[in-house]
C-alpha positions as CSV (number, residue, x, y, z in Angstrom):
1,M,-33.3,20.4,32.8
2,Q,-30.3,19.5,31.2
3,R,-28.8,18.4,34.5
4,R,-31.0,16.5,34.6
5,A,-31.4,14.7,30.7
6,L,-27.3,14.4,31.7
7,L,-27.4,12.7,34.6
8,L,-30.0,10.1,33.0
9,G,-28.0,9.7,30.2
10,L,-24.8,8.5,32.0
11,T,-27.1,6.7,34.4
12,A,-28.4,5.3,31.3
13,L,-25.2,4.2,29.5
14,A,-23.3,2.5,33.4
15,G,-26.9,0.5,33.5
16,C,-25.9,-1.0,30.0
17,G,-22.9,-2.2,30.6
18,F,-20.8,0.7,28.8
19,E,-17.3,0.9,29.7
20,L,-14.2,2.9,27.8
21,R,-11.9,0.5,26.1
22,R,-8.9,0.1,28.6
23,E,-5.6,-1.5,28.4
24,P,-5.4,-5.5,27.7
25,E,-4.4,-7.0,31.1
26,L,-1.7,-9.7,30.6
27,Q,-1.2,-12.6,32.4
28,F,2.2,-13.4,31.9
29,K,5.5,-11.7,33.3
30,T,8.0,-12.0,30.2
31,L,7.8,-11.8,26.3
32,A,10.0,-12.5,23.3
33,L,9.7,-10.8,20.1
34,T,10.9,-12.9,17.5
35,G,11.1,-12.4,13.4
36,F,10.7,-8.8,13.4
37,A,12.9,-6.5,11.0
38,P,15.8,-4.4,13.0
39,D,13.4,-1.7,11.6
40,S,9.9,-2.7,11.7
41,L,8.3,-0.3,12.6
42,L,5.3,-2.4,13.8
43,A,7.4,-3.8,16.3
44,A,8.5,-0.1,17.6
45,G,4.8,0.2,17.9
46,L,4.5,-3.0,19.6
47,K,7.4,-2.3,22.2
48,R,5.9,0.6,23.0
49,Q,2.8,0.1,23.7
50,I,4.1,-3.5,26.1
51,K,6.2,-1.3,28.1
52,R,2.8,0.7,29.6
53,T,2.2,-3.2,30.9
54,P,4.3,-4.7,33.7
55,V,5.1,-7.5,31.2
56,Q,8.7,-7.4,30.6
57,I,10.6,-7.6,27.7
58,V,13.3,-10.3,27.0
59,D,15.9,-10.1,24.3
60,D,16.0,-14.3,24.4
61,P,13.3,-16.5,23.4
62,S,14.6,-19.0,25.7
63,R,13.7,-17.3,28.6
64,A,10.3,-16.0,28.2
65,Q,6.8,-17.0,29.3
66,V,5.5,-16.0,25.7
67,V,7.0,-15.9,22.4
68,L,5.6,-13.5,19.9
69,E,6.8,-15.5,16.8
70,V,6.5,-13.4,13.5
71,L,6.1,-15.1,10.2
72,N,5.6,-12.7,7.6
73,E,5.3,-8.5,7.5
74,H,5.1,-6.3,4.8
75,R,3.1,-3.7,3.2
76,D,2.8,-3.0,-0.2
77,R,0.1,-0.8,-2.7
78,T,-1.4,-1.9,-5.8
79,V,-3.4,0.3,-8.1
80,V,-7.4,0.2,-8.0
81,A,-8.0,2.8,-10.8
82,S,-6.6,4.2,-13.4
83,T,-7.1,6.4,-16.5
84,S,-7.8,5.6,-20.1
85,V,-4.1,7.2,-20.4
86,G,-2.5,5.0,-17.6
87,Q,-2.8,7.8,-14.8
88,V,-3.5,6.6,-11.2
89,R,-6.4,7.6,-9.2
90,E,-6.5,5.2,-6.6
91,W,-3.9,2.7,-4.8
92,Q,-5.2,0.4,-2.3
93,L,-2.2,-0.1,1.0
94,R,-1.8,-3.2,2.5
95,L,-0.2,-4.1,5.8
96,H,-0.2,-7.9,5.9
97,F,1.1,-9.4,9.2
98,D,1.5,-13.4,10.4
99,Y,2.8,-14.2,13.5
100,L,1.4,-17.2,16.0
101,I,1.8,-17.2,20.5
102,R,4.2,-20.7,21.6
103,T,6.0,-20.7,24.9
104,A,9.6,-21.0,24.8
105,A,9.7,-24.5,24.5
106,G,7.2,-24.6,21.5
107,E,3.7,-25.1,22.6
108,L,1.5,-23.4,20.1
109,L,-0.7,-21.3,22.8
110,L,-2.6,-19.4,19.5
111,P,-1.8,-21.0,16.2
112,K,-1.2,-18.7,13.1
113,V,-2.9,-15.2,12.9
114,E,-3.0,-14.1,9.1
115,L,-3.7,-10.1,9.3
116,A,-4.5,-8.0,6.0
117,L,-5.5,-4.9,6.8
118,T,-5.7,-2.6,3.4
119,R,-6.9,0.9,3.2
120,D,-7.7,3.3,0.1
121,M,-6.5,6.1,-1.1
122,N,-7.1,8.0,-4.5
123,Y,-4.6,10.1,-6.1
124,T,-3.5,12.8,-8.2
125,E,-0.3,13.6,-9.3
126,T,-0.8,17.4,-8.7
127,T,-0.8,16.5,-4.5
128,A,1.8,13.5,-5.4
129,L,3.8,14.6,-2.0
130,A,0.6,15.5,0.3
131,K,-0.5,12.1,-1.1
132,E,2.8,10.4,0.3
133,Q,1.6,11.7,4.0
134,E,-1.7,11.0,3.3
135,A,-0.1,6.8,2.4
136,A,2.0,7.3,5.8
137,N,-0.7,8.5,7.8
138,L,-2.6,5.4,6.6
139,Y,0.0,3.3,7.2
140,G,0.0,4.3,10.2
141,A,-3.4,3.6,11.2
142,M,-3.1,0.2,9.7
143,Q,-0.2,-0.5,12.2
144,S,-1.9,1.1,15.3
145,D,-5.1,-0.7,14.6
146,A,-2.0,-4.3,13.8
147,I,-1.0,-3.5,17.4
148,A,-4.4,-3.3,18.9
149,Q,-5.7,-6.4,17.3
150,V,-1.9,-8.1,18.8
151,M,-2.3,-6.5,22.0
152,R,-6.2,-7.6,22.9
153,R,-5.0,-11.5,21.8
154,L,-2.2,-12.0,24.0
155,A,-4.8,-10.4,26.9
156,V,-6.1,-13.8,26.6
157,I,-3.5,-16.1,27.1
158,K,-3.2,-17.9,30.6
159,I,0.2,-19.2,31.3
160,Q,-0.2,-22.3,33.8
161,S,2.5,-21.5,36.7
């Protein structure tokens, strides 16, 4: 009985078009990443993700079919809530990432994209070390989300041969 219900459920999922998310398929062969800071964690994560595809990352933008040009990348945090004596109770963590996608010749393939990701985090001074680790984890999650969005946008780029 349980087996039949499971089979029926799987058949219904398959019939509705449900499909597990796959890696985006990129339609070009070479990519250059420009404008990133030398120590950018976002650049390192993006390079790792691209290396999982057949696309080759090149250092010289003039030799790339597609150039991902970073215009702005930064992280910050602001106080959202504090006590009457000025102790912080909640932070808002933000990741800003602006970029465009063009050809080596300068033809715009995707106009400026402004990604602004935010996460709220409660805070107490007694657990400051743990909260720093939590902030690092939240920034990591925002970075992964930004990389996934960039990869989906790269997947829609079509280069004419």
